[in-house]
C-alpha positions as a Python dict, from the first residue, in 0.01 Angstrom:
ca = {
    (1, 'M'): (0, 0, 0),
    (2, 'N'): (-238, -169, 239),
    (3, 'D'): (-159, -503, 75),
    (4, 'V'): (212, -449, 131),
    (5, 'K'): (147, -353, 493),
    (6, 'G'): (-62, -667, 543),
    (7, 'I'): (209, -885, 391),
    (8, 'L'): (471, -725, 616),
    (9, 'E'): (254, -790, 922),
    (10, 'V'): (215, -1156, 826),
    (11, 'L'): (590, -1188, 771),
    (12, 'C'): (657, -1032, 1111),
    (13, 'R'): (414, -1268, 1281),
    (14, 'N'): (570, -1566, 1103),
    (15, 'A'): (918, -1450, 1209),
    (16, 'E'): (801, -1423, 1570),
    (17, 'I'): (653, -1772, 1556),
    (18, 'A'): (970, -1912, 1398),
    (19, 'E'): (1174, -1755, 1677),
    (20, 'K'): (949, -1914, 1938),
    (21, 'F'): (983, -2256, 1776),
    (22, 'F'): (1359, -2215, 1760),
    (23, 'A'): (1359, -2144, 2136),
    (24, 'I'): (1152, -2460, 2194),
    (25, 'E'): (1393, -2667, 1982),
    (26, 'T'): (1688, -2531, 2177),
    (27, 'R'): (1518, -2623, 2504),
    (28, 'I'): (1447, -2975, 2375),
    (29, 'L'): (1817, -3033, 2315),
    (30, 'S'): (1887, -2965, 2684),
    (31, 'I'): (1611, -3187, 2830),
    (32, 'H'): (1721, -3536, 2936),
    (33, 'N'): (1480, -3629, 3215),
    (34, 'F'): (1110, -3637, 3291),
    (35, 'R'): (1126, -3363, 3553),
    (36, 'D'): (1270, -3115, 3304),
    (37, 'L'): (1014, -3228, 3047),
    (38, 'F'): (723, -3144, 3274),
    (39, 'D'): (873, -2852, 3464),
    (40, 'K'): (1073, -2675, 3194),
    (41, 'L'): (949, -2765, 2849),
    (42, 'L'): (580, -2719, 2929),
    (43, 'T'): (662, -2395, 3109),
    (44, 'E'): (851, -2284, 2797),
    (45, 'I'): (547, -2354, 2580),
    (46, 'H'): (325, -2178, 2833),
    (47, 'D'): (546, -1868, 2835),
    (48, 'R'): (648, -1849, 2469),
    (49, 'F'): (300, -1897, 2325),
    (50, 'D'): (109, -1733, 2611),
    (51, 'V'): (-108, -2041, 2676),
    (52, 'P'): (-281, -2026, 3017),
    (53, 'R'): (-275, -2402, 3072),
    (54, 'V'): (-50, -2668, 2915),
    (55, 'W'): (-30, -3032, 3017),
    (56, 'I'): (30, -3383, 2884),
    (57, 'A'): (-221, -3668, 2902),
    (58, 'M'): (-77, -4016, 2864),
    (59, 'T'): (-223, -4364, 2833),
    (60, 'E'): (-101, -4632, 3072),
    (61, 'D'): (-34, -4898, 2806),
    (62, 'N'): (303, -4779, 2675),
    (63, 'D'): (673, -4791, 2769),
    (64, 'V'): (691, -4420, 2849),
    (65, 'W'): (421, -4441, 3114),
    (66, 'R'): (559, -4767, 3256),
    (67, 'L'): (906, -4618, 3298),
    (68, 'L'): (763, -4297, 3442),
    (69, 'D'): (552, -4494, 3689),
    (70, 'R'): (853, -4701, 3799),
    (71, 'M'): (1058, -4390, 3860),
    (72, 'T'): (788, -4183, 4030),
    (73, 'P'): (530, -4424, 4176),
    (74, 'G'): (209, -4243, 4256),
    (75, 'G'): (309, -3951, 4032),
    (76, 'T'): (472, -3624, 4136),
    (77, 'F'): (393, -3394, 3844),
    (78, 'G'): (54, -3260, 3954),
    (79, 'E'): (-135, -3074, 3683),
    (80, 'R'): (145, -3129, 3432),
    (81, 'L'): (54, -3494, 3373),
    (82, 'R'): (-276, -3676, 3346),
    (83, 'M'): (-307, -4053, 3307),
    (84, 'I'): (-595, -4162, 3085),
    (85, 'D'): (-735, -4504, 3001),
    (86, 'A'): (-621, -4612, 2654),
    (87, 'E'): (-975, -4689, 2539),
    (88, 'A'): (-1103, -4352, 2659),
    (89, 'F'): (-817, -4177, 2481),
    (90, 'E'): (-890, -4357, 2154),
    (91, 'G'): (-1254, -4257, 2190),
    (92, 'I'): (-1146, -3892, 2196),
    (93, 'V'): (-876, -3881, 1927),
    (94, 'G'): (-969, -4184, 1716),
    (95, 'D'): (-690, -4351, 1520),
    (96, 'G'): (-556, -4032, 1361),
    (97, 'L'): (-275, -3800, 1463),
    (98, 'S'): (-433, -3470, 1363),
    (99, 'P'): (-480, -3204, 1632),
    (100, 'I'): (-836, -3165, 1756),
    (101, 'L'): (-978, -2818, 1824),
    (102, 'A'): (-1291, -2756, 2029),
    (103, 'N'): (-1467, -2458, 2185),
    (104, 'E'): (-1795, -2613, 2290),
    (105, 'G'): (-1900, -2937, 2452),
    (106, 'L'): (-1566, -2961, 2632),
    (107, 'E'): (-1725, -3203, 2879),
    (108, 'R'): (-1640, -3485, 2640),
    (109, 'F'): (-1270, -3412, 2705),
    (110, 'S'): (-1305, -3429, 3085),
    (111, 'S'): (-1098, -3750, 3113),
    (112, 'L'): (-807, -3559, 2957),
    (113, 'M'): (-831, -3269, 3200),
    (114, 'P'): (-607, -3234, 3507),
    (115, 'E'): (-758, -3352, 3833),
    (116, 'G'): (-992, -3096, 3988),
    (117, 'T'): (-1058, -2903, 3666),
    (118, 'R'): (-1398, -2736, 3688),
    (119, 'D'): (-1387, -2472, 3417),
    (120, 'L'): (-1492, -2647, 3094),
    (121, 'S'): (-1553, -2330, 2893),
    (122, 'G'): (-1311, -2157, 2656),
    (123, 'S'): (-1130, -2359, 2387),
    (124, 'L'): (-902, -2660, 2382),
    (125, 'A'): (-640, -2805, 2148),
    (126, 'V'): (-567, -3177, 2182),
    (127, 'V'): (-246, -3260, 1997),
    (128, 'P'): (-159, -3634, 1977),
    (129, 'L'): (196, -3731, 2075),
    (130, 'T'): (376, -4036, 1942),
    (131, 'Y'): (645, -4273, 2064),
    (132, 'E'): (790, -4541, 1838),
    (133, 'G'): (525, -4474, 1575),
    (134, 'R'): (207, -4490, 1784),
    (135, 'A'): (-1, -4238, 1973),
    (136, 'I'): (59, -4260, 2348),
    (137, 'G'): (-109, -3942, 2465),
    (138, 'S'): (-156, -3579, 2386),
    (139, 'L'): (-21, -3233, 2444),
    (140, 'N'): (-316, -3024, 2559),
    (141, 'L'): (-347, -2647, 2540),
    (142, 'W'): (-640, -2459, 2692),
    (143, 'D'): (-736, -2092, 2667),
    (144, 'E'): (-1026, -1904, 2819),
    (145, 'S'): (-1100, -1750, 2478),
    (146, 'P'): (-1337, -1960, 2266),
    (147, 'E'): (-1160, -1822, 1957),
    (148, 'R'): (-806, -1935, 2045),
    (149, 'Y'): (-858, -2297, 1937),
    (150, 'A'): (-1176, -2273, 1732),
    (151, 'P'): (-1254, -2567, 1500),
    (152, 'G'): (-1151, -2506, 1140),
    (153, 'M'): (-839, -2309, 1226),
    (154, 'E'): (-502, -2391, 1067),
    (155, 'V'): (-325, -2659, 1276),
    (156, 'S'): (13, -2692, 1100),
    (157, 'L'): (193, -2514, 1385),
    (158, 'L'): (34, -2749, 1637),
    (159, 'R'): (153, -3042, 1425),
    (160, 'Q'): (505, -2901, 1438),
    (161, 'L'): (480, -2862, 1814),
    (162, 'A'): (362, -3222, 1848),
    (163, 'V'): (660, -3347, 1646),
    (164, 'K'): (902, -3152, 1865),
    (165, 'V'): (750, -3271, 2194),
    (166, 'S'): (742, -3631, 2063),
    (167, 'I'): (1111, -3602, 1979),
    (168, 'C'): (1171, -3472, 2330),
    (169, 'L'): (986, -3772, 2477),
    (170, 'A'): (1206, -4011, 2279),
    (171, 'N'): (1521, -3831, 2396),
    (172, 'V'): (1407, -3837, 2757),
    (173, 'M'): (1328, -4209, 2737),
    (174, 'A'): (1674, -4289, 2603),
    (175, 'H'): (1850, -4086, 2874),
    (176, 'E'): (1628, -4208, 3159),
    (177, 'R'): (1679, -4573, 3062),
    (178, 'L'): (2055, -4525, 3065),
    (179, 'A'): (2032, -4347, 3399),
    (180, 'M'): (1829, -4633, 3547),
    (181, 'L'): (2093, -4883, 3441),
    (182, 'A'): (2345, -4679, 3639),
    (183, 'F'): (2158, -4687, 3971),
    (184, 'R'): (1906, -4974, 3950),
    (185, 'D'): (1952, -5346, 3987),
    (186, 'P'): (1819, -5480, 3655),
    (187, 'L'): (1656, -5792, 3804),
    (188, 'T'): (1473, -5655, 4107),
    (189, 'D'): (1451, -5288, 4002),
    (190, 'L'): (1581, -5194, 4347),
    (191, 'L'): (1863, -4947, 4397),
    (192, 'N'): (2202, -5107, 4346),
    (193, 'R'): (2486, -5135, 4595),
    (194, 'R'): (2676, -4830, 4471),
    (195, 'V'): (2380, -4599, 4510),
    (196, 'M'): (2285, -4749, 4847),
    (197, 'E'): (2635, -4682, 4981),
    (198, 'Q'): (2613, -4320, 4864),
    (199, 'V'): (2276, -4279, 5034),
    (200, 'L'): (2401, -4442, 5353),
    (201, 'R'): (2698, -4205, 5370),
    (202, 'R'): (2465, -3909, 5330),
    (203, 'E'): (2222, -4039, 5593),
    (204, 'F'): (2502, -4119, 5837),
    (205, 'D'): (2647, -3768, 5804),
    (206, 'R'): (2300, -3621, 5856),
    (207, 'S'): (2246, -3841, 6161),
    (208, 'K'): (2565, -3718, 6324),
    (209, 'R'): (2510, -3356, 6227),
    (210, 'Y'): (2156, -3332, 6361),
    (211, 'G'): (2163, -3602, 6627),
    (212, 'T'): (1891, -3810, 6459),
    (213, 'E'): (1859, -4187, 6472),
    (214, 'L'): (1961, -4418, 6187),
    (215, 'A'): (1938, -4795, 6148),
    (216, 'V'): (2042, -5044, 5883),
    (217, 'V'): (1899, -5390, 5821),
    (218, 'F'): (2121, -5636, 5632),
    (219, 'L'): (1937, -5949, 5522),
    (220, 'D'): (1965, -6248, 5298),
    (221, 'I'): (1747, -6538, 5186),
    (222, 'D'): (1786, -6860, 5382),
    (223, 'R'): (1904, -7161, 5180),
    (224, 'F'): (1891, -6970, 4855),
    (225, 'K'): (2134, -7212, 4689),
    (226, 'H'): (1894, -7495, 4774),
    (227, 'I'): (1610, -7301, 4606),
    (228, 'N'): (1820, -7260, 4290),
    (229, 'D'): (1927, -7625, 4291),
    (230, 'R'): (1578, -7761, 4352),
    (231, 'Y'): (1360, -7530, 4145),
    (232, 'G'): (1606, -7384, 3893),
    (233, 'H'): (1766, -7045, 3846),
    (234, 'D'): (1459, -6893, 3679),
    (235, 'T'): (1263, -6965, 3995),
    (236, 'G'): (1553, -6829, 4199),
    (237, 'D'): (1524, -6503, 4006),
    (238, 'E'): (1151, -6492, 4081),
    (239, 'V'): (1227, -6537, 4451),
    (240, 'L'): (1472, -6246, 4442),
    (241, 'K'): (1218, -6022, 4267),
    (242, 'W'): (942, -6126, 4508),
    (243, 'V'): (1152, -6061, 4819),
    (244, 'G'): (1257, -5724, 4676),
    (245, 'S'): (897, -5625, 4603),
    (246, 'R'): (786, -5728, 4954),
    (247, 'L'): (1064, -5525, 5112),
    (248, 'M'): (951, -5222, 4914),
    (249, 'A'): (586, -5278, 5007),
    (250, 'M'): (666, -5307, 5378),
    (251, 'S'): (901, -5008, 5394),
    (252, 'R'): (822, -4641, 5440),
    (253, 'Q'): (864, -4392, 5159),
    (254, 'S'): (1166, -4247, 5340),
    (255, 'D'): (1339, -4585, 5369),
    (256, 'V'): (1594, -4700, 5111),
    (257, 'V'): (1578, -5060, 4986),
    (258, 'A'): (1865, -5198, 4779),
    (259, 'R'): (1996, -5525, 4644),
    (260, 'F'): (2347, -5559, 4781),
    (261, 'A'): (2472, -5872, 4600),
    (262, 'G'): (2340, -6218, 4518),
    (263, 'D'): (2060, -6291, 4763),
    (264, 'E'): (2159, -6009, 5000),
    (265, 'F'): (1954, -5693, 5053),
    (266, 'V'): (2000, -5379, 5261),
    (267, 'V'): (1731, -5152, 5403),
    (268, 'V'): (1840, -4809, 5529),
    (269, 'L'): (1597, -4674, 5792),
    (270, 'P'): (1641, -4297, 5852),
    (271, 'S'): (1509, -4153, 6181),
    (272, 'T'): (1485, -4506, 6323),
    (273, 'G'): (1634, -4645, 6642),
    (274, 'A'): (1694, -5004, 6746),
    (275, 'D'): (1343, -5070, 6882),
    (276, 'R'): (1166, -4963, 6564),
    (277, 'A'): (1421, -5146, 6350),
    (278, 'Y'): (1355, -5470, 6541),
    (279, 'R'): (980, -5423, 6501),
    (280, 'F'): (1034, -5379, 6127),
    (281, 'V'): (1235, -5700, 6113),
    (282, 'D'): (969, -5884, 6317),
    (283, 'R'): (709, -5783, 6059),
    (284, 'L'): (933, -5907, 5778),
    (285, 'Q'): (997, -6240, 5949),
    (286, 'T'): (628, -6290, 6027),
    (287, 'F'): (528, -6215, 5669),
    (288, 'F'): (775, -6456, 5509),
    (289, 'L'): (694, -6732, 5759),
    (290, 'S'): (322, -6703, 5688),
    (291, 'T'): (329, -6628, 5315),
    (292, 'H'): (487, -6849, 5051),
    (293, 'L'): (566, -6767, 4690),
    (294, 'A'): (340, -6930, 4432),
    (295, 'H'): (527, -6967, 4103),
    (296, 'D'): (486, -7192, 3801),
    (297, 'G'): (246, -7421, 3982),
    (298, 'K'): (474, -7457, 4284),
    (299, 'I'): (447, -7324, 4638),
    (300, 'I'): (794, -7215, 4750),
    (301, 'P'): (863, -7139, 5117),
    (302, 'V'): (1099, -6843, 5161),
    (303, 'S'): (1253, -6719, 5484),
    (304, 'V'): (1512, -6449, 5555),
    (305, 'S'): (1779, -6381, 5815),
    (306, 'C'): (1847, -6026, 5929),
    (307, 'G'): (2115, -5826, 6102),
    (308, 'I'): (2043, -5486, 6256),
    (309, 'A'): (2285, -5206, 6342),
    (310, 'T'): (2234, -4843, 6438),
    (311, 'A'): (2447, -4531, 6421),
    (312, 'A'): (2452, -4529, 6804),
    (313, 'D'): (2611, -4875, 6834),
    (314, 'A'): (2955, -4908, 6990),
    (315, 'G'): (3233, -4914, 6731),
    (316, 'V'): (3025, -4746, 6459),
    (317, 'T'): (3214, -4441, 6339),
    (318, 'D'): (3102, -4404, 5978),
    (319, 'A'): (2873, -4552, 5715),
    (320, 'V'): (3118, -4831, 5632),
    (321, 'S'): (3142, -4952, 5991),
    (322, 'L'): (2762, -4926, 6031),
    (323, 'L'): (2705, -5152, 5732),
    (324, 'K'): (2978, -5391, 5846),
    (325, 'K'): (2819, -5416, 6192),
    (326, 'A'): (2481, -5505, 6036),
    (327, 'D'): (2654, -5765, 5816),
    (328, 'E'): (2826, -5924, 6117),
    (329, 'R'): (2493, -5948, 6300),
    (330, 'L'): (2333, -6104, 5994),
    (331, 'Y'): (2583, -6388, 6005),
    (332, 'Q'): (2540, -6424, 6379),
    (333, 'S'): (2169, -6466, 6311),
    (334, 'K'): (2230, -6726, 6041),
    (335, 'N'): (2472, -6920, 6263),
    (336, 'S'): (2219, -6924, 6546),
    (337, 'K'): (1965, -7087, 6312),
    (338, 'K'): (2215, -7360, 6227),
    (339, 'G'): (2297, -7392, 6596),
}
């Protein structure tokens, strides 16, 4: 009788576990972006399996991390994501994909731990995750109980969990890459014209609603055709990428930098009036006059012309007229140089 009772208890526990895994699989089907991966899926694992702390550690030498870093420079996922050196990660997990369980000497896993972690007691499960056939990081589960993830325990369920999260990573990568194609310029990785125009409409409406300042800088590269003709189109592409990267580096986090078309760029400056916009342009002009692009053994001088318009300018009634005003002033600037 006791044997039957024990078997029934095991069956019930297995049914509960199967139900939890089914819930995780259902959640995976609905996750198409990194934010949901870190905010929703890890929360689901935390809640369903009653794990006090769940996070992902990822090496920086793979496509997943590179795409994530492009989309969220500096990182915005807090304790949900930990970047780890690839060599340090290999030193912890070796070249295998089996989960690692530990309940003593957790100091050796410190490079996997979220920033600021001080409590290195309890037990830890390190479950390698894969993308395109190679380990790129780990799903990590910590519990204050030394018995939760004690070495020697059965790890088949953790293997299943790793497979499911790895599948989720692959799905997220596919969707995020498609999404980037929709709003990023593929050469410079800046926002494209369509997205910039949407942002500008939103910022213009906000400026009028709250009475805040707004400026737009329209700029292009001087004699860009000459650069292409003299150095070749590959070098011309490098110039475009370099100018785009410098614009990003010299802008604030709240500013919006986009490639408009060809060698034209637009910078949207929220909460910025004419004086600050002109100072921004002065910094750009000074930089490009004093710094040349070194590429393929050549030193290539690059300069830009700029047009500035603000939401307070006469004749500006909407985002379209604001952009048009900046464009007109750009060509006035270029004509004055030819003058």
